[in-house]
One Martini backbone bead per residue (centre of mass of N, CA, C, O) as a GRO file, in nm:
protein
  256
    1MET     BB    1   0.100   0.038   0.022
    2ILE     BB    2   0.043   0.380  -0.073
    3LEU     BB    3   0.083   0.657   0.091
    4GLY     BB    4  -0.136   0.909  -0.020
    5LEU     BB    5  -0.298   0.767  -0.232
    6LYS     BB    6  -0.592   0.878  -0.412
    7VAL     BB    7  -0.556   0.703  -0.664
    8GLU     BB    8  -0.617   0.460  -0.918
    9GLY     BB    9  -0.431   0.335  -1.154
   10PRO     BB   10  -0.323   0.184  -1.403
   11LYS     BB   11  -0.269  -0.171  -1.521
   12LEU     BB   12  -0.070  -0.098  -1.726
   13PRO     BB   13   0.127  -0.331  -1.729
   14ALA     BB   14   0.105  -0.650  -1.613
   15HIS     BB   15   0.424  -0.663  -1.517
   16PHE     BB   16   0.367  -0.424  -1.335
   17SER     BB   17   0.498  -0.271  -1.019
   18LEU     BB   18   0.553  -0.001  -0.805
   19GLU     BB   19   0.603  -0.072  -0.507
   20PRO     BB   20   0.872  -0.251  -0.529
   21LEU     BB   21   1.051   0.002  -0.622
   22ILE     BB   22   1.024   0.139  -0.364
   23ARG     BB   23   1.160   0.254  -0.107
   24PRO     BB   24   1.101   0.162   0.209
   25ASN     BB   25   1.135   0.438   0.359
   26ILE     BB   26   0.927   0.576   0.165
   27LEU     BB   27   0.683   0.398   0.203
   28ALA     BB   28   0.676   0.458   0.531
   29LEU     BB   29   0.582   0.730   0.496
   30GLN     BB   30   0.426   0.995   0.641
   31PRO     BB   31   0.233   1.223   0.537
   32TYR     BB   32   0.262   1.561   0.549
   33ARG     BB   33   0.095   1.801   0.755
   34CYS     BB   34  -0.057   2.109   0.729
   35ALA     BB   35  -0.259   2.366   0.783
   36ARG     BB   36  -0.339   2.399   0.466
   37ASP     BB   37  -0.490   2.127   0.442
   38ASP     BB   38  -0.751   2.238   0.612
   39TYR     BB   39  -0.688   2.545   0.528
   40SER     BB   40  -0.734   2.810   0.276
   41ALA     BB   41  -0.812   3.017   0.502
   42GLY     BB   42  -0.687   3.244   0.707
   43ILE     BB   43  -0.555   3.251   1.042
   44LEU     BB   44  -0.257   3.077   1.149
   45LEU     BB   45  -0.147   3.064   1.462
   46ASP     BB   46  -0.008   2.771   1.464
   47ALA     BB   47   0.207   2.875   1.217
   48ASN     BB   48   0.357   3.147   1.285
   49GLU     BB   49   0.249   3.386   1.153
   50ASN     BB   50   0.276   3.705   1.051
   51ALA     BB   51   0.028   3.930   1.142
   52ILE     BB   52   0.138   4.215   1.030
   53GLY     BB   53   0.338   4.139   0.790
   54SER     BB   54   0.542   4.209   0.565
   55ALA     BB   55   0.920   4.279   0.588
   56LEU     BB   56   0.953   4.386   0.302
   57PRO     BB   57   1.146   4.618   0.171
   58ALA     BB   58   1.202   4.897  -0.050
   59LEU     BB   59   1.527   4.926  -0.125
   60ASN     BB   60   1.458   4.955  -0.430
   61ALA     BB   61   1.341   4.993  -0.742
   62VAL     BB   62   1.292   4.682  -0.812
   63ALA     BB   63   1.134   4.609  -0.552
   64ALA     BB   64   0.904   4.828  -0.601
   65GLU     BB   65   0.818   4.720  -0.871
   66THR     BB   66   0.744   4.436  -0.781
   67MET     BB   67   0.527   4.514  -0.580
   68SER     BB   68   0.346   4.675  -0.784
   69LEU     BB   69   0.245   4.405  -0.938
   70LEU     BB   70   0.076   4.371  -0.694
   71SER     BB   71  -0.186   4.326  -0.520
   72SER     BB   72  -0.318   4.394  -0.229
   73THR     BB   73  -0.395   4.090  -0.176
   74GLU     BB   74  -0.111   3.982  -0.235
   75ARG     BB   75   0.055   4.156  -0.030
   76ALA     BB   76  -0.121   4.048   0.222
   77ALA     BB   77  -0.039   3.732   0.175
   78LEU     BB   78   0.291   3.704   0.211
   79ASN     BB   79   0.245   3.604   0.532
   80ARG     BB   80   0.120   3.337   0.402
   81TYR     BB   81   0.063   3.029   0.357
   82PRO     BB   82   0.047   2.828   0.105
   83SER     BB   83  -0.053   2.593  -0.083
   84PRO     BB   84   0.077   2.260  -0.079
   85THR     BB   85  -0.094   2.163  -0.373
   86HIS     BB   86  -0.204   2.347  -0.605
   87ASP     BB   87  -0.493   2.252  -0.733
   88GLU     BB   88  -0.566   2.480  -0.945
   89LEU     BB   89  -0.313   2.438  -1.117
   90LYS     BB   90  -0.340   2.126  -1.161
   91ARG     BB   91  -0.606   2.129  -1.300
   92ALA     BB   92  -0.525   2.307  -1.550
   93ILE     BB   93  -0.305   2.109  -1.642
   94ALA     BB   94  -0.477   1.865  -1.679
   95SER     BB   95  -0.672   1.982  -1.893
   96PHE     BB   96  -0.449   2.060  -2.101
   97ARG     BB   97  -0.307   1.747  -2.099
   98GLY     BB   98  -0.537   1.501  -2.043
   99VAL     BB   99  -0.594   1.455  -1.742
  100PRO     BB  100  -0.825   1.400  -1.505
  101ASP     BB  101  -0.648   1.540  -1.248
  102GLU     BB  102  -0.462   1.660  -0.998
  103ASN     BB  103  -0.350   1.365  -0.903
  104TRP     BB  104  -0.169   1.361  -1.190
  105VAL     BB  105   0.000   1.608  -1.061
  106PHE     BB  106   0.331   1.726  -1.046
  107LEU     BB  107   0.524   1.969  -0.876
  108GLY     BB  108   0.822   2.160  -0.968
  109VAL     BB  109   1.148   2.314  -0.945
  110GLY     BB  110   1.175   2.211  -1.200
  111SER     BB  111   1.267   1.924  -1.366
  112ASP     BB  112   1.520   1.858  -1.183
  113GLU     BB  113   1.340   1.798  -0.933
  114VAL     BB  114   1.189   1.561  -1.056
  115ILE     BB  115   1.437   1.387  -1.113
  116ASP     BB  116   1.543   1.374  -0.819
  117MET     BB  117   1.285   1.250  -0.698
  118LEU     BB  118   1.289   0.996  -0.840
  119TYR     BB  119   1.555   0.889  -0.719
  120ARG     BB  120   1.481   0.909  -0.412
  121VAL     BB  121   1.228   0.704  -0.439
  122LEU     BB  122   1.366   0.445  -0.611
  123CYS     BB  123   1.684   0.480  -0.542
  124VAL     BB  124   1.955   0.307  -0.413
  125PRO     BB  125   2.228   0.385  -0.298
  126GLY     BB  126   2.491   0.184  -0.433
  127LYS     BB  127   2.280  -0.008  -0.633
  128ASP     BB  128   2.123   0.136  -0.837
  129ARG     BB  129   1.989   0.171  -1.184
  130VAL     BB  130   2.000   0.342  -1.491
  131MET     BB  131   1.879   0.475  -1.810
  132THR     BB  132   2.042   0.597  -2.105
  133CYS     BB  133   2.019   0.806  -2.424
  134PRO     BB  134   2.277   0.887  -2.604
  135PRO     BB  135   2.225   1.179  -2.673
  136THR     BB  136   2.153   1.392  -2.384
  137TYR     BB  137   2.043   1.493  -2.090
  138GLY     BB  138   2.282   1.570  -1.841
  139MET     BB  139   2.110   1.545  -1.570
  140TYR     BB  140   2.080   1.238  -1.531
  141LYS     BB  141   2.380   1.187  -1.458
  142VAL     BB  142   2.431   1.396  -1.239
  143THR     BB  143   2.194   1.284  -1.038
  144ALA     BB  144   2.323   1.004  -1.019
  145ASN     BB  145   2.584   1.097  -0.876
  146VAL     BB  146   2.452   1.238  -0.639
  147ASN     BB  147   2.290   0.948  -0.568
  148ASP     BB  148   2.459   0.684  -0.625
  149VAL     BB  149   2.398   0.601  -0.936
  150GLY     BB  150   2.379   0.396  -1.191
  151VAL     BB  151   2.478   0.393  -1.553
  152VAL     BB  152   2.311   0.297  -1.847
  153GLU     BB  153   2.426   0.316  -2.183
  154VAL     BB  154   2.215   0.360  -2.484
  155PRO     BB  155   2.258   0.455  -2.766
  156LEU     BB  156   2.158   0.611  -3.022
  157THR     BB  157   2.074   0.615  -3.332
  158THR     BB  158   2.257   0.765  -3.631
  159THR     BB  159   2.147   0.687  -3.897
  160ASP     BB  160   2.085   0.958  -4.079
  161GLY     BB  161   2.004   1.124  -3.819
  162ALA     BB  162   1.787   0.977  -3.629
  163PHE     BB  163   1.793   0.956  -3.321
  164GLN     BB  164   1.708   0.659  -3.198
  165LEU     BB  165   1.605   0.387  -3.056
  166ASP     BB  166   1.781   0.095  -2.942
  167GLU     BB  167   1.586  -0.167  -2.890
  168GLU     BB  168   1.794  -0.411  -2.897
  169ALA     BB  169   2.000  -0.292  -2.690
  170MET     BB  170   1.797  -0.249  -2.463
  171ASP     BB  171   1.707  -0.533  -2.429
  172LYS     BB  172   1.978  -0.651  -2.347
  173ALA     BB  173   2.003  -0.457  -2.094
  174PHE     BB  174   1.763  -0.572  -1.939
  175LEU     BB  175   1.879  -0.850  -1.903
  176THR     BB  176   2.149  -0.767  -1.760
  177TYR     BB  177   1.956  -0.531  -1.595
  178PRO     BB  178   1.683  -0.613  -1.399
  179ASP     BB  179   1.726  -0.339  -1.175
  180LEU     BB  180   1.604  -0.125  -1.327
  181LYS     BB  181   1.434   0.182  -1.246
  182LEU     BB  182   1.517   0.372  -1.484
  183LEU     BB  183   1.411   0.554  -1.799
  184PHE     BB  184   1.545   0.800  -2.028
  185ILE     BB  185   1.339   0.995  -2.243
  186CYS     BB  186   1.413   1.245  -2.492
  187SER     BB  187   1.104   1.431  -2.616
  188PRO     BB  188   1.251   1.614  -2.755
  189GLY     BB  189   1.578   1.623  -2.807
  190ASN     BB  190   1.875   1.679  -2.583
  191PRO     BB  191   2.031   1.786  -2.870
  192THR     BB  192   1.879   1.662  -3.133
  193GLY     BB  193   1.544   1.717  -3.193
  194THR     BB  194   1.412   1.439  -3.178
  195LEU     BB  195   1.147   1.225  -3.211
  196ILE     BB  196   0.972   0.990  -3.033
  197PRO     BB  197   0.769   0.754  -3.098
  198LEU     BB  198   0.505   0.624  -2.954
  199ASP     BB  199   0.529   0.325  -3.045
  200ALA     BB  200   0.817   0.297  -2.909
  201ILE     BB  201   0.726   0.369  -2.623
  202LYS     BB  202   0.520   0.131  -2.602
  203ARG     BB  203   0.719  -0.100  -2.633
  204VAL     BB  204   0.871  -0.042  -2.368
  205LEU     BB  205   0.632  -0.046  -2.168
  206GLU     BB  206   0.569  -0.368  -2.270
  207ASN     BB  207   0.837  -0.468  -2.188
  208LYS     BB  208   0.913  -0.752  -1.986
  209ASN     BB  209   1.224  -0.679  -1.928
  210TYR     BB  210   1.086  -0.427  -1.805
  211ARG     BB  211   1.016  -0.289  -1.453
  212GLY     BB  212   1.031   0.011  -1.476
  213VAL     BB  213   1.050   0.347  -1.517
  214VAL     BB  214   0.934   0.577  -1.761
  215VAL     BB  215   1.083   0.883  -1.870
  216ILE     BB  216   0.939   1.165  -2.026
  217ASP     BB  217   1.115   1.434  -2.172
  218GLU     BB  218   0.909   1.735  -2.268
  219ALA     BB  219   1.020   2.032  -2.283
  220TYR     BB  220   0.971   2.057  -2.629
  221ILE     BB  221   0.684   1.968  -2.721
  222ASP     BB  222   0.547   2.262  -2.824
  223PHE     BB  223   0.752   2.230  -3.095
  224SER     BB  224   0.554   2.022  -3.188
  225PRO     BB  225   0.337   1.825  -3.314
  226SER     BB  226   0.044   1.730  -3.283
  227GLY     BB  227   0.010   1.413  -3.119
  228THR     BB  228   0.334   1.369  -2.966
  229SER     BB  229   0.260   1.321  -2.696
  230ALA     BB  230   0.276   1.119  -2.380
  231ALA     BB  231   0.052   1.215  -2.172
  232ASP     BB  232  -0.175   1.000  -2.243
  233LEU     BB  233  -0.030   0.741  -2.133
  234VAL     BB  234  -0.114   0.785  -1.813
  235ASN     BB  235  -0.403   0.658  -1.862
  236THR     BB  236  -0.277   0.356  -1.924
  237TYR     BB  237   0.008   0.372  -1.789
  238ALA     BB  238   0.195   0.299  -1.486
  239ASN     BB  239   0.521   0.321  -1.616
  240VAL     BB  240   0.474   0.647  -1.661
  241CYS     BB  241   0.660   0.959  -1.691
  242VAL     BB  242   0.573   1.304  -1.750
  243SER     BB  243   0.781   1.574  -1.845
  244GLN     BB  244   0.747   1.925  -1.793
  245THR     BB  245   0.757   2.277  -1.891
  246LEU     BB  246   0.760   2.662  -1.832
  247SER     BB  247   1.051   2.759  -1.962
  248LYS     BB  248   0.999   2.752  -2.274
  249SER     BB  249   0.718   2.805  -2.429
  250PHE     BB  250   0.609   2.993  -2.191
  251GLY     BB  251   0.850   3.184  -2.067
  252LEU     BB  252   0.892   3.065  -1.733
  253ALA     BB  253   1.182   3.042  -1.586
  254ALA     BB  254   1.133   3.213  -1.304
  255ILE     BB  255   0.893   3.057  -1.160
  256ARG     BB  256   1.072   2.869  -0.969
   0.00000   0.00000   0.00000
């Protein structure tokens, strides 16, 4: 049983089970609850919020201009803890990307935090391994090194500039390393710029030789033709995580 899980996810593929992949210490964690979990408005004296208001002075012109962009309501709320779940934002994202509701969306401080969180939840330091398909986004390997996790690299095919998954080589690696916890697929690729077809991704998801989680990094998906995102696959497959960002097509890099 996964504590805090609010919805029952997809059942496919039949050979996959998430619970055995999660680190035992993470699986045993009791979800932390804060005051805002129970109350979305009001003054929470038990949270030790400063009742007088924000202590931020307008020390310079930039700070003053920034504060002027906020409404009086927003300025008055700066001394209050925000929602820990951001359900309204998650519902908007769920609707925009075609997933059922806010329970299917996780927010991170940039995609890098999401990548690191996946390592911390699933990978035991000094024991587990992940797979990457270079050339690809360098943070997968950096985060693996930070978390003391091994990396199995299966390069993309490069014939005629294809930069596509080498499914045969991947299958051999799945058999050689049956304990792989994560597989990172960057689509569109960074730095390749190529899309990985959804049919290829589905074949990996359904491959009985791989029992880990497939992470599809779609930081640049909005620059691709419609119908190429893997986001819809989370409605069908339990072993896929699709990562997207607001820093590229939305131009909101600083929102993190």
